[in-house]
ROZANU-399504 format. One record per atom (N, C-alpha, C, O): residue number from 1; atom name; x, y, z. Coordinates in nm, 3 decimals, decimal comma. Each point is the difference from the previous one (the first is absolute). Last residue first. Example, Ala and Ser with C-alpha at 12.3 -4.5 7.8 and 13.67 -1.06 7.14 Angstrom:
REM residues 2
{atom 2 'N' {1,285 -0,225 0,708}};
{atom 2 'CA' {0,082 0,119 0,006}};
{atom 2 'C' {-0,077 0,109 0,073}};
{atom 2 'O' {0,051 0,111 0,017}};
{atom 1 'N' {-0,022 -0,683 -0,024}};
{atom 1 'CA' {-0,089 0,119 0,000}};
{atom 1 'C' {0,090 0,120 0,000}};
{atom 1 'O' {0,104 -0,002 0,066}};
REM end
This chain:
REM residues 88
{atom 88 'N' {7,361 14,912 7,560}};
{atom 88 'CA' {0,077 -0,109 0,057}};
{atom 88 'C' {-0,054 -0,039 0,130}};
{atom 88 'O' {0,053 -0,092 0,064}};
{atom 87 'N' {-0,198 0,465 -0,362}};
{atom 87 'CA' {-0,031 -0,130 -0,061}};
{atom 87 'C' {0,075 -0,115 0,062}};
{atom 87 'O' {-0,011 -0,111 -0,051}};
{atom 86 'N' {0,230 0,584 0,117}};
{atom 86 'CA' {-0,139 -0,022 -0,031}};
{atom 86 'C' {-0,018 -0,137 -0,069}};
{atom 86 'O' {0,082 -0,039 -0,083}};
{atom 85 'N' {0,329 0,079 0,409}};
{atom 85 'CA' {-0,042 0,069 -0,126}};
{atom 85 'C' {-0,146 -0,043 -0,029}};
{atom 85 'O' {-0,048 -0,106 0,038}};
{atom 84 'N' {0,216 0,133 0,473}};
{atom 84 'CA' {0,005 -0,090 -0,115}};
{atom 84 'C' {-0,044 0,076 -0,126}};
{atom 84 'O' {-0,083 0,090 0,007}};
{atom 83 'N' {0,341 0,122 0,417}};
{atom 83 'CA' {-0,132 -0,011 -0,060}};
{atom 83 'C' {0,005 -0,090 -0,120}};
{atom 83 'O' {0,084 0,015 -0,088}};
{atom 82 'N' {0,218 0,017 0,578}};
{atom 82 'CA' {-0,002 0,012 -0,144}};
{atom 82 'C' {-0,144 -0,005 -0,050}};
{atom 82 'O' {-0,085 -0,061 0,065}};
{atom 81 'N' {0,264 0,240 0,432}};
{atom 81 'CA' {-0,050 -0,110 -0,073}};
{atom 81 'C' {0,001 0,024 -0,151}};
{atom 81 'O' {-0,014 0,115 -0,042}};
{atom 80 'N' {0,375 0,117 0,372}};
{atom 80 'CA' {-0,141 0,011 -0,039}};
{atom 80 'C' {-0,040 -0,129 -0,072}};
{atom 80 'O' {0,083 -0,071 -0,058}};
{atom 79 'N' {0,345 0,091 0,253}};
{atom 79 'CA' {-0,053 0,122 0,065}};
{atom 79 'C' {-0,144 0,024 -0,038}};
{atom 79 'O' {-0,070 0,065 0,077}};
{atom 78 'N' {0,352 -0,550 -0,042}};
{atom 78 'CA' {-0,057 0,101 -0,088}};
{atom 78 'C' {-0,050 0,123 0,080}};
{atom 78 'O' {-0,056 -0,014 0,109}};
{atom 77 'N' {0,296 -0,441 0,008}};
{atom 77 'CA' {0,042 0,139 0,027}};
{atom 77 'C' {-0,053 0,103 -0,088}};
{atom 77 'O' {0,071 0,096 -0,029}};
{atom 76 'N' {-0,077 -0,586 -0,161}};
{atom 76 'CA' {0,018 0,031 0,145}};
{atom 76 'C' {0,033 0,149 0,006}};
{atom 76 'O' {0,059 0,051 -0,095}};
{atom 75 'N' {-0,362 -0,252 -0,316}};
{atom 75 'CA' {0,139 0,018 0,047}};
{atom 75 'C' {0,010 0,036 0,147}};
{atom 75 'O' {-0,094 0,059 0,053}};
{atom 74 'N' {-0,310 -0,095 -0,330}};
{atom 74 'CA' {0,074 -0,126 -0,035}};
{atom 74 'C' {0,150 0,009 0,040}};
{atom 74 'O' {0,082 -0,082 -0,042}};
{atom 73 'N' {-0,606 0,317 0,121}};
{atom 73 'CA' {0,144 0,014 0,028}};
{atom 73 'C' {0,066 -0,130 -0,020}};
{atom 73 'O' {-0,030 -0,098 0,068}};
{atom 72 'N' {-0,468 0,382 -0,219}};
{atom 72 'CA' {0,078 -0,111 0,038}};
{atom 72 'C' {0,142 0,034 0,044}};
{atom 72 'O' {0,046 0,111 -0,024}};
{atom 71 'N' {-0,588 0,065 -0,154}};
{atom 71 'CA' {0,124 0,029 0,063}};
{atom 71 'C' {0,066 -0,128 0,037}};
{atom 71 'O' {-0,066 -0,099 0,032}};
{atom 70 'N' {-0,381 0,150 -0,229}};
{atom 70 'CA' {0,104 0,032 -0,098}};
{atom 70 'C' {0,134 0,032 0,063}};
{atom 70 'O' {0,091 0,040 -0,073}};
{atom 69 'N' {-0,491 -0,014 0,406}};
{atom 69 'CA' {-0,023 -0,053 -0,151}};
{atom 69 'C' {0,118 0,054 -0,077}};
{atom 69 'O' {0,029 0,119 0,004}};
{atom 68 'N' {0,091 -0,164 0,504}};
{atom 68 'CA' {-0,101 0,074 -0,078}};
{atom 68 'C' {-0,005 -0,057 -0,140}};
{atom 68 'O' {0,092 -0,065 -0,048}};
{atom 67 'N' {0,221 -0,071 0,397}};
{atom 67 'CA' {-0,113 -0,081 -0,031}};
{atom 67 'C' {-0,112 0,070 -0,062}};
{atom 67 'O' {-0,107 -0,059 -0,017}};
{atom 66 'N' {0,607 0,082 0,226}};
{atom 66 'CA' {-0,035 0,044 -0,138}};
{atom 66 'C' {-0,122 -0,080 -0,038}};
{atom 66 'O' {0,011 -0,086 -0,087}};
{atom 65 'N' {0,166 0,225 0,604}};
{atom 65 'CA' {-0,021 -0,101 -0,098}};
{atom 65 'C' {-0,046 0,062 -0,140}};
{atom 65 'O' {-0,072 0,100 -0,007}};
{atom 64 'N' {0,400 0,135 0,373}};
{atom 64 'CA' {-0,139 -0,006 -0,038}};
{atom 64 'C' {-0,023 -0,105 -0,112}};
{atom 64 'O' {0,070 -0,002 -0,101}};
{atom 63 'N' {0,298 0,047 0,534}};
{atom 63 'CA' {-0,010 0,011 -0,144}};
{atom 63 'C' {-0,151 -0,016 -0,040}};
{atom 63 'O' {-0,072 -0,078 0,062}};
{atom 62 'N' {0,241 0,268 0,418}};
{atom 62 'CA' {-0,030 -0,117 -0,066}};
{atom 62 'C' {-0,001 0,031 -0,154}};
{atom 62 'O' {-0,022 0,113 -0,042}};
{atom 61 'N' {0,136 0,222 0,367}};
{atom 61 'CA' {0,031 -0,120 0,080}};
{atom 61 'C' {-0,027 -0,131 -0,079}};
{atom 61 'O' {0,057 -0,104 0,035}};
{atom 60 'N' {0,110 0,589 -0,246}};
{atom 60 'CA' {-0,123 -0,065 0,039}};
{atom 60 'C' {0,039 -0,131 0,080}};
{atom 60 'O' {0,105 -0,059 -0,023}};
{atom 59 'N' {0,177 0,389 -0,247}};
{atom 59 'CA' {-0,037 0,052 0,131}};
{atom 59 'C' {-0,138 -0,063 0,051}};
{atom 59 'O' {-0,079 0,068 0,065}};
{atom 58 'N' {0,146 -0,151 -0,578}};
{atom 58 'CA' {0,099 0,034 0,101}};
{atom 58 'C' {-0,060 0,058 0,120}};
{atom 58 'O' {-0,114 0,045 -0,005}};
{atom 57 'N' {-0,106 -0,241 -0,388}};
{atom 57 'CA' {0,060 0,127 -0,040}};
{atom 57 'C' {0,107 0,054 0,099}};
{atom 57 'O' {0,065 0,102 -0,023}};
{atom 56 'N' {-0,235 -0,627 -0,100}};
{atom 56 'CA' {0,002 0,103 0,102}};
{atom 56 'C' {0,069 0,126 -0,055}};
{atom 56 'O' {0,109 -0,007 -0,057}};
{atom 55 'N' {-0,358 -0,525 -0,085}};
{atom 55 'CA' {0,093 0,109 -0,029}};
{atom 55 'C' {-0,013 0,105 0,115}};
{atom 55 'O' {-0,096 -0,002 0,076}};
{atom 54 'N' {-0,047 -0,558 -0,258}};
{atom 54 'CA' {-0,022 0,116 0,086}};
{atom 54 'C' {0,105 0,111 -0,039}};
{atom 54 'O' {0,095 -0,027 -0,074}};
{atom 53 'N' {-0,117 -0,425 -0,117}};
{atom 53 'CA' {-0,142 0,025 0,014}};
{atom 53 'C' {-0,026 0,130 0,090}};
{atom 53 'O' {-0,115 0,032 0,030}};
{atom 52 'N' {0,566 -0,285 0,050}};
{atom 52 'CA' {-0,071 -0,005 -0,126}};
{atom 52 'C' {-0,150 0,025 0,026}};
{atom 52 'O' {-0,056 -0,052 0,097}};
{atom 51 'N' {0,348 0,263 0,279}};
{atom 51 'CA' {-0,014 -0,132 -0,062}};
{atom 51 'C' {-0,063 0,007 -0,136}};
{atom 51 'O' {-0,057 0,104 -0,035}};
{atom 50 'N' {0,376 0,275 0,283}};
{atom 50 'CA' {-0,143 -0,038 -0,013}};
{atom 50 'C' {-0,005 -0,131 -0,079}};
{atom 50 'O' {0,077 -0,022 -0,093}};
{atom 49 'N' {0,359 0,132 0,385}};
{atom 49 'CA' {-0,063 0,031 -0,130}};
{atom 49 'C' {-0,145 -0,041 -0,003}};
{atom 49 'O' {-0,036 -0,100 0,062}};
{atom 48 'N' {0,301 0,236 0,390}};
{atom 48 'CA' {-0,026 -0,113 -0,083}};
{atom 48 'C' {-0,070 0,048 -0,128}};
{atom 48 'O' {-0,085 0,089 0,001}};
{atom 47 'N' {0,418 0,134 0,430}};
{atom 47 'CA' {-0,120 0,005 -0,092}};
{atom 47 'C' {0,000 -0,133 -0,074}};
{atom 47 'O' {0,100 -0,071 -0,007}};
{atom 46 'N' {0,093 0,200 0,525}};
{atom 46 'CA' {0,040 -0,004 -0,139}};
{atom 46 'C' {-0,132 0,016 -0,081}};
{atom 46 'O' {-0,109 0,021 0,053}};
{atom 45 'N' {0,097 -0,019 0,416}};
{atom 45 'CA' {0,143 0,010 -0,007}};
{atom 45 'C' {0,055 -0,007 -0,141}};
{atom 45 'O' {0,121 0,009 -0,021}};
{atom 44 'N' {-0,580 -0,072 0,235}};
{atom 44 'CA' {0,029 0,137 -0,030}};
{atom 44 'C' {0,154 0,025 -0,004}};
{atom 44 'O' {0,046 0,112 0,025}};
{atom 43 'N' {-0,322 -0,534 0,028}};
{atom 43 'CA' {0,079 0,050 0,117}};
{atom 43 'C' {0,046 0,145 -0,022}};
{atom 43 'O' {0,065 0,055 0,089}};
{atom 42 'N' {-0,319 -0,277 -0,426}};
{atom 42 'CA' {-0,080 -0,006 0,120}};
{atom 42 'C' {0,085 0,055 0,120}};
{atom 42 'O' {-0,056 0,064 0,089}};
{atom 41 'N' {0,185 0,125 -0,566}};
{atom 41 'CA' {-0,014 -0,133 0,057}};
{atom 41 'C' {-0,072 0,011 0,135}};
{atom 41 'O' {-0,011 0,107 0,060}};
{atom 40 'N' {-0,075 0,258 -0,447}};
{atom 40 'CA' {0,082 -0,032 0,118}};
{atom 40 'C' {-0,018 -0,153 0,029}};
{atom 40 'O' {-0,107 -0,058 -0,022}};
{atom 39 'N' {0,038 0,194 -0,482}};
{atom 39 'CA' {-0,073 0,027 0,125}};
{atom 39 'C' {0,099 -0,036 0,114}};
{atom 39 'O' {0,093 -0,079 -0,020}};
{atom 38 'N' {-0,075 0,206 -0,556}};
{atom 38 'CA' {0,039 -0,067 0,121}};
{atom 38 'C' {-0,098 0,030 0,115}};
{atom 38 'O' {-0,084 0,090 -0,007}};
{atom 37 'N' {0,087 0,112 -0,439}};
{atom 37 'CA' {0,013 -0,139 -0,034}};
{atom 37 'C' {0,043 -0,085 0,127}};
{atom 37 'O' {0,031 -0,118 -0,014}};
{atom 36 'N' {0,077 0,625 0,043}};
{atom 36 'CA' {-0,095 -0,049 -0,094}};
{atom 36 'C' {0,035 -0,146 -0,032}};
{atom 36 'O' {0,115 -0,033 -0,027}};
{atom 35 'N' {0,100 0,193 0,485}};
{atom 35 'CA' {-0,006 0,043 -0,143}};
{atom 35 'C' {-0,118 -0,062 -0,078}};
{atom 35 'O' {-0,060 -0,097 0,045}};
{atom 34 'N' {0,080 0,197 0,501}};
{atom 34 'CA' {0,024 -0,104 -0,096}};
{atom 34 'C' {-0,015 0,055 -0,141}};
{atom 34 'O' {-0,096 0,071 -0,029}};
{atom 33 'N' {0,276 0,230 0,440}};
{atom 33 'CA' {-0,130 -0,048 -0,063}};
{atom 33 'C' {0,027 -0,101 -0,104}};
{atom 33 'O' {0,096 0,013 -0,076}};
{atom 32 'N' {0,182 0,119 0,562}};
{atom 32 'CA' {-0,007 0,000 -0,147}};
{atom 32 'C' {-0,138 -0,029 -0,048}};
{atom 32 'O' {-0,080 -0,062 0,071}};
{atom 31 'N' {0,213 0,298 0,414}};
{atom 31 'CA' {-0,026 -0,123 -0,072}};
{atom 31 'C' {0,009 0,023 -0,147}};
{atom 31 'O' {-0,019 0,112 -0,048}};
{atom 30 'N' {0,312 0,174 0,394}};
{atom 30 'CA' {-0,135 -0,002 -0,052}};
{atom 30 'C' {-0,017 -0,136 -0,071}};
{atom 30 'O' {0,097 -0,058 -0,050}};
{atom 29 'N' {0,314 0,162 0,267}};
{atom 29 'CA' {-0,076 0,106 0,065}};
{atom 29 'C' {-0,147 -0,001 -0,052}};
{atom 29 'O' {-0,083 0,067 0,061}};
{atom 28 'N' {0,452 -0,497 -0,022}};
{atom 28 'CA' {-0,074 0,091 -0,083}};
{atom 28 'C' {-0,073 0,106 0,074}};
{atom 28 'O' {-0,062 -0,032 0,102}};
{atom 27 'N' {0,352 -0,353 0,047}};
{atom 27 'CA' {0,040 0,135 0,011}};
{atom 27 'C' {-0,071 0,097 -0,092}};
{atom 27 'O' {0,045 0,113 -0,019}};
{atom 26 'N' {-0,004 -0,629 -0,126}};
{atom 26 'CA' {-0,005 0,055 0,131}};
{atom 26 'C' {0,043 0,145 0,000}};
{atom 26 'O' {0,078 0,039 -0,087}};
{atom 25 'N' {-0,325 -0,308 -0,331}};
{atom 25 'CA' {0,126 0,036 0,052}};
{atom 25 'C' {-0,015 0,044 0,148}};
{atom 25 'O' {-0,108 0,048 0,035}};
{atom 24 'N' {-0,253 -0,156 -0,328}};
{atom 24 'CA' {0,090 -0,110 -0,029}};
{atom 24 'C' {0,145 0,029 0,050}};
{atom 24 'O' {0,093 -0,076 -0,028}};
{atom 23 'N' {-0,646 0,231 0,087}};
{atom 23 'CA' {0,141 0,038 0,038}};
{atom 23 'C' {0,088 -0,116 -0,015}};
{atom 23 'O' {-0,008 -0,095 0,078}};
{atom 22 'N' {-0,531 0,283 -0,244}};
{atom 22 'CA' {0,092 -0,103 0,046}};
{atom 22 'C' {0,132 0,063 0,033}};
{atom 22 'O' {0,022 0,116 -0,035}};
{atom 21 'N' {-0,588 0,003 -0,146}};
{atom 21 'CA' {0,129 0,030 0,068}};
{atom 21 'C' {0,081 -0,125 0,036}};
{atom 21 'O' {-0,056 -0,106 0,028}};
{atom 20 'N' {-0,409 0,185 -0,233}};
{atom 20 'CA' {0,113 -0,023 -0,089}};
{atom 20 'C' {0,138 0,025 0,062}};
{atom 20 'O' {0,100 0,006 -0,071}};
{atom 19 'N' {-0,496 0,166 0,352}};
{atom 19 'CA' {-0,021 -0,058 -0,134}};
{atom 19 'C' {0,125 -0,006 -0,085}};
{atom 19 'O' {0,058 0,104 -0,031}};
{atom 18 'N' {0,027 -0,102 0,544}};
{atom 18 'CA' {-0,087 0,078 -0,081}};
{atom 18 'C' {-0,012 -0,071 -0,135}};
{atom 18 'O' {0,068 -0,097 -0,030}};
{atom 17 'N' {0,226 -0,037 0,402}};
{atom 17 'CA' {-0,122 -0,071 -0,025}};
{atom 17 'C' {-0,104 0,081 -0,071}};
{atom 17 'O' {-0,116 -0,043 -0,003}};
{atom 16 'N' {0,619 0,026 0,230}};
{atom 16 'CA' {-0,042 0,048 -0,137}};
{atom 16 'C' {-0,117 -0,083 -0,043}};
{atom 16 'O' {0,013 -0,098 -0,073}};
{atom 15 'N' {0,165 0,219 0,595}};
{atom 15 'CA' {-0,020 -0,102 -0,108}};
{atom 15 'C' {-0,042 0,067 -0,125}};
{atom 15 'O' {-0,073 0,099 0,003}};
{atom 14 'N' {0,376 0,160 0,345}};
{atom 14 'CA' {-0,144 -0,022 -0,020}};
{atom 14 'C' {-0,013 -0,106 -0,114}};
{atom 14 'O' {0,067 0,011 -0,103}};
{atom 13 'N' {0,337 0,115 0,503}};
{atom 13 'CA' {-0,039 -0,011 -0,144}};
{atom 13 'C' {-0,148 -0,032 -0,012}};
{atom 13 'O' {-0,058 -0,062 0,089}};
{atom 12 'N' {0,403 0,321 0,306}};
{atom 12 'CA' {-0,101 -0,106 -0,044}};
{atom 12 'C' {-0,025 0,006 -0,145}};
{atom 12 'O' {0,009 0,105 -0,064}};
{atom 11 'N' {0,299 0,190 0,312}};
{atom 11 'CA' {-0,001 -0,120 0,079}};
{atom 11 'C' {-0,102 -0,111 -0,044}};
{atom 11 'O' {-0,001 -0,112 0,052}};
{atom 10 'N' {0,084 0,555 -0,258}};
{atom 10 'CA' {0,136 -0,050 0,028}};
{atom 10 'C' {-0,006 -0,138 0,063}};
{atom 10 'O' {0,088 -0,083 -0,020}};
{atom 9 'N' {-0,429 0,343 -0,351}};
{atom 9 'CA' {0,016 -0,029 0,140}};
{atom 9 'C' {0,136 -0,066 0,021}};
{atom 9 'O' {0,050 -0,071 -0,087}};
{atom 8 'N' {-0,205 0,194 -0,351}};
{atom 8 'CA' {0,061 0,103 0,073}};
{atom 8 'C' {0,016 -0,021 0,154}};
{atom 8 'O' {0,070 0,073 0,070}};
{atom 7 'N' {-0,257 -0,395 -0,388}};
{atom 7 'CA' {-0,077 0,126 -0,019}};
{atom 7 'C' {0,051 0,115 0,084}};
{atom 7 'O' {-0,077 0,086 0,043}};
{atom 6 'N' {0,204 -0,584 -0,095}};
{atom 6 'CA' {0,003 0,080 0,119}};
{atom 6 'C' {-0,085 0,123 -0,014}};
{atom 6 'O' {-0,050 0,048 0,102}};
{atom 5 'N' {-0,030 -0,558 -0,321}};
{atom 5 'CA' {0,081 0,123 -0,027}};
{atom 5 'C' {-0,009 0,093 0,122}};
{atom 5 'O' {-0,094 -0,015 0,078}};
{atom 4 'N' {0,006 -0,552 -0,254}};
{atom 4 'CA' {-0,039 0,121 0,072}};
{atom 4 'C' {0,094 0,111 -0,036}};
{atom 4 'O' {0,103 -0,019 -0,065}};
{atom 3 'N' {-0,057 -0,437 -0,104}};
{atom 3 'CA' {-0,146 0,016 0,011}};
{atom 3 'C' {-0,045 0,119 0,082}};
{atom 3 'O' {-0,119 0,011 0,029}};
{atom 2 'N' {0,603 -0,182 0,073}};
{atom 2 'CA' {-0,069 -0,022 -0,124}};
{atom 2 'C' {-0,148 0,003 0,025}};
{atom 2 'O' {-0,047 -0,045 0,105}};
{atom 1 'N' {0,351 0,332 0,219}};
{atom 1 'CA' {-0,024 -0,137 -0,025}};
{atom 1 'C' {-0,084 -0,016 -0,135}};
{atom 1 'O' {-0,077 0,088 -0,038}};
REM end
């Protein structure tokens, strides 16, 4: 079932609720890890791109805000925050 994987069990599936895990297909033997710039959707059945102002290196439940001094994110789905040039 979507959002879960069998992990080798024949009769039961386990929810994909570990850090950054999701399952967008039925019949998976293992959960997938969210790729860089994405986080799992709340239902764990797909991934969502990180919002403006955040980034993710992947396999994380949430995108990290780019709120440190000199960091920003002006694009959706960034793997890492950008660093502002000196003096900006």
